[in-house]
N, C-alpha and C positions, 0 to 999 in steps of 0.2 A: 580442496577436497569437497566434492558434492555430497550432500546428505539429505535425503528425502524422507519425510515422515508423514504419515497419514494419521489424522486423529479421528477415531471412531467414537460415537456416543455410546455410553453404557446404557443398557435398557433399564435396569433397576436403580443403580446408584446415582445416576445423574451426572457423573464425571465423564472424562474421556480417557482413552487408552492410546498410547503411541505405538504404531505398528511400523516396522521397518527402520527403526532408529539405529540399530546396530549395523546396518548395511554399509555405511561409510567406513566404519572401523574394519570391517572385513575386507573391503576393497583396499584401503590404505595398508593393511597388514599384508595382503597378497603382493602389493607393489613393493613394499619394504623388504619382504623375504624373497623376492624374485632374484634368482641367480646368486643367492647368498653364499653358497659354498665356493663358487668360483671367485667371487670377490674376496672372500676370506683367505683363500690360498694365494691370491695375488698380493694381498696386504702382508701376509706372513713371508712370502718370498721376496719382498722388496728389500733392497739393500739398506741396511741401517746406516744412519748418518754417523760419521766419525767425529769424535770430539776434537775441538780445535787444539793445536799444540800449545803447550804451556810455555810461557815466556821464561827464558833462563834466569832472569832476575828474581823470579818468585819462588825458585826451588828452595832457597834457604828459609824463606818465610813459611812455606808449606811444611817443611821438616820440623820447624819450631812449633807450629800449630799441632802437628801430630804428636810431638813429644809432650806438649803441655796438656793435650786432650786425648788420652789413650782410649777413651770410650768410643771414639770414632771408629776404631778398628774392630770393636766388639760386634758390629753389625755383620761382619763377614765370618764370625765364628759360629759353628753349629752348636745349638743349645739342645742337648739330649733330652732335657725335661720337656721342652716344647715339641720335639719330635715324637716323644712317647704320647703326648696328648693328641697329636695328629693321627697317630696310628689307632687310637681308640675312637676316632670319629667315624660314624656310619651315616651315610646319606641315603635316604629312601626317597626316590623321586618318581613321580607319576607324570609321564609326558603324554599328552593327548596326541601328539604327532606320531608316536610309535604305534598307538592304537589304530590310527588311520592307515598306516602302512600295513599292519597286520590284516586289516579288513580288506584292503586292496589286493594283497597277496592271496587271500582266501577266495576272492571272487574270480581270480584268473585260473 
């Protein structure tokens, strides 16, 4: 990624100011976000890999482990207390991209 910066002398302070330093970030962000929605839909639509079949000899061992460790199955049980916490969560997000879309729509 190319990044150009020009250093200008300050008149009173004697230091320098970097101009154009953020240009590389803007270019790389534009390239990274190019065609993002199409790539996301392609990734979501891709067929998920199937797990390998289990060997018949390990079935008894798996059943014994599940019997000895019942907390393994607790992961799949819905916890109402945690669900109620999630219902109380409120997210207030400010997205600069939506502001840009509103401005473009107003200009048309």
